[in-house]
C-alpha positions as CSV (number, residue, x, y, z in Angstrom):
1,M,-0.1,0.2,0.0
2,S,1.4,3.3,-0.8
3,L,1.7,6.2,1.4
4,V,-0.8,8.4,-0.4
5,H,-3.4,5.3,-0.2
6,R,-2.8,5.1,3.6
7,I,-3.7,8.6,3.9
8,Q,-6.7,8.3,1.7
9,Q,-7.9,5.5,3.8
10,H,-7.5,7.4,7.2
11,F,-9.7,9.9,5.7
12,A,-12.1,7.2,4.2
13,D,-12.4,5.3,7.8
14,S,-12.7,8.5,9.5
15,I,-15.7,9.8,7.1
16,A,-17.3,6.5,7.5
17,T,-17.1,6.5,11.7
18,K,-18.6,9.9,11.5
19,Q,-21.6,8.8,9.3
20,A,-22.2,5.7,11.3
21,A,-22.1,8.4,14.7
22,L,-24.4,10.3,13.1
23,E,-26.8,7.8,12.8
24,S,-25.9,6.7,16.6
25,L,-25.5,9.5,18.4
26,T,-27.5,12.7,17.1
27,E,-30.3,12.1,19.7
28,P,-27.9,11.3,22.6
29,I,-26.0,14.4,22.0
30,A,-29.0,16.5,22.3
31,M,-30.0,15.0,25.2
32,A,-26.3,15.7,26.6
33,I,-26.8,19.4,25.4
34,D,-30.1,19.6,27.5
35,L,-28.4,18.2,30.8
36,L,-25.6,20.1,30.4
37,S,-27.7,23.5,29.2
38,E,-30.1,23.1,32.2
39,A,-27.0,22.5,34.8
40,L,-25.2,25.8,33.6
41,A,-28.4,27.6,33.7
42,N,-28.9,26.7,37.1
43,D,-25.5,27.8,38.4
44,H,-24.0,24.3,38.3
45,K,-20.5,23.1,36.7
46,V,-19.1,20.9,34.5
47,L,-16.1,18.6,35.6
48,A,-14.3,16.7,32.6
49,C,-11.8,13.9,32.7
50,G,-9.8,11.5,30.8
51,N,-6.5,10.0,29.9
52,G,-3.8,10.8,27.2
53,G,-5.7,12.1,24.4
54,S,-8.9,12.2,26.6
55,A,-7.2,14.0,28.8
56,A,-6.4,16.9,26.0
57,D,-10.2,16.3,25.1
58,A,-11.2,17.0,28.9
59,Q,-9.0,20.4,28.5
60,H,-10.6,21.4,25.0
61,F,-13.9,21.2,26.5
62,A,-13.6,23.2,29.7
63,A,-11.5,26.0,27.8
64,E,-14.3,26.2,25.1
65,L,-16.7,26.7,27.8
66,V,-14.6,29.2,29.8
67,G,-13.5,31.0,26.9
68,R,-15.7,30.7,24.0
69,F,-16.5,28.2,21.4
70,E,-17.3,30.6,17.8
71,R,-19.3,33.3,19.4
72,E,-18.9,35.6,22.3
73,R,-20.8,34.9,25.7
74,P,-20.5,34.7,29.5
75,E,-18.0,32.7,30.7
76,L,-19.4,29.1,31.7
77,P,-18.0,27.0,34.5
78,A,-15.9,24.0,33.5
79,I,-13.1,22.2,35.0
80,S,-10.4,19.7,33.4
81,L,-9.3,17.3,36.2
82,A,-6.6,16.3,34.3
83,T,-4.6,19.7,34.2
84,D,-3.0,20.0,37.9
85,T,0.1,18.3,37.9
86,S,0.5,18.8,41.7
87,I,-3.0,17.2,42.6
88,L,-2.6,14.5,39.9
89,T,1.2,13.5,41.3
90,A,0.2,13.8,44.8
91,V,-2.7,11.7,44.8
92,G,-1.3,9.2,42.1
93,N,2.0,8.8,44.7
94,D,0.1,9.1,48.1
95,Y,-3.1,6.8,47.0
96,S,-3.2,5.2,43.6
97,Y,-3.7,6.6,39.9
98,D,-7.2,5.1,40.3
99,Q,-7.8,8.1,42.7
100,I,-6.5,11.1,40.6
101,F,-10.0,12.1,39.5
102,A,-12.2,10.7,41.8
103,K,-10.6,12.7,44.6
104,Q,-11.3,16.0,42.8
105,V,-14.6,15.3,42.1
106,R,-15.4,14.6,45.6
107,A,-13.7,18.1,46.4
108,L,-15.4,20.4,43.8
109,G,-18.3,18.3,42.7
110,R,-21.5,19.4,44.0
111,A,-25.1,17.9,43.1
112,G,-26.4,19.1,40.0
113,D,-23.1,19.4,38.5
114,V,-22.1,17.2,35.4
115,L,-19.3,14.9,34.8
116,I,-18.0,14.5,31.4
117,A,-16.1,11.2,31.4
118,I,-14.1,10.6,28.6
119,S,-12.6,6.8,28.0
120,T,-12.2,5.6,24.4
121,S,-12.1,1.8,25.8
122,G,-14.6,2.6,28.6
123,N,-12.3,0.7,30.8
124,S,-9.9,3.1,32.4
125,A,-10.2,2.5,35.9
126,N,-9.7,6.3,37.0
127,V,-12.8,7.5,35.0
128,I,-14.7,4.9,36.5
129,T,-13.4,5.9,40.1
130,A,-14.4,9.3,39.0
131,I,-18.1,8.0,38.1
132,E,-18.6,6.5,41.3
133,A,-17.4,9.5,43.0
134,A,-20.0,11.8,41.0
135,R,-22.7,9.4,42.2
136,E,-21.8,10.0,45.7
137,R,-22.2,13.8,44.9
138,D,-25.4,13.4,43.0
139,M,-23.9,14.5,39.7
140,T,-24.9,13.5,36.4
141,V,-22.4,11.8,34.1
142,I,-21.9,12.2,30.2
143,A,-19.5,9.4,29.0
144,L,-17.9,9.7,25.9
145,T,-16.5,5.9,24.9
146,G,-16.0,3.4,22.1
147,K,-15.3,0.1,21.7
148,G,-19.0,-1.0,22.7
149,G,-18.8,1.1,26.0
150,G,-17.1,-1.1,28.2
151,K,-17.3,-1.2,31.8
152,I,-18.4,2.5,31.7
153,G,-21.3,1.9,29.7
154,A,-22.4,-1.2,31.4
155,M,-22.3,1.2,34.6
156,L,-24.0,4.3,33.6
157,G,-27.7,4.7,35.4
158,D,-31.2,6.1,33.4
159,D,-30.0,10.0,34.1
160,D,-27.0,9.5,32.2
161,V,-25.9,10.0,29.1
162,H,-23.7,7.4,26.7
163,L,-22.0,8.8,23.8
164,C,-20.4,5.4,22.4
165,V,-18.7,6.0,19.2
166,P,-19.3,3.0,17.1
167,A,-15.8,2.2,16.3
168,D,-13.2,0.2,17.7
169,R,-10.0,2.1,16.6
170,T,-8.7,4.7,19.0
171,A,-7.7,7.1,16.5
172,R,-11.3,7.1,14.9
173,I,-12.8,7.0,18.3
174,Q,-10.6,10.3,19.3
175,E,-11.6,12.1,16.2
176,T,-15.4,11.5,16.8
177,H,-15.1,12.6,20.4
178,L,-13.6,16.0,19.1
179,L,-16.6,16.5,16.8
180,V,-19.3,15.1,19.7
181,I,-17.4,18.1,22.2
182,H,-17.8,20.6,19.3
183,C,-21.2,19.8,19.1
184,L,-21.8,19.9,22.8
185,C,-20.3,23.1,22.7
186,D,-22.7,24.8,19.9
187,G,-25.6,23.0,21.2
188,I,-24.8,24.7,24.6
189,D,-24.7,28.1,23.1
190,Y,-27.7,27.7,20.8
191,S,-29.4,26.4,24.1
192,L,-28.3,29.5,26.3
193,L,-28.3,32.2,23.8
194,G,-30.5,31.0,20.8
195,D,-29.6,32.3,17.2
């Protein structure tokens, strides 16, 4: 296979994954937008977590809410739990890596807040413990997963929203997670501000 063909195949695979996600995720994304918009309109906040590329997605989402997405609006309260290296390394060292997000959820999360839990496999132990901590705080969870949803998909409750990308390749899942995040940001702005 030539280099050009490999590149073309990446584009084709990404398009196919997004087309499949369009069919399966449109309604759940709309549900997530409603949940987030209601929480933000009622002075609640969003906490987001994930590992690796999913950590970057958590940071990206928080930045779009605190700053802006595509138009000016008041700042919205969102925190990425993947950014404070002192907390991450202290908790990882003193307790365990599985607790790096959960302890932050317990410290910062309140009833009515929303946790954005991002895991391409749906099996990240520290994201799972963050979801458990969010339950303790009476928070709602929006999970972005792939690969069938893994353990996270199985543990979500009726009030939670599962945005599971219909793909098994991590790159395709992450690409689609970014599109989902942009849909959430646009939908929040539309819900709170209108056209």
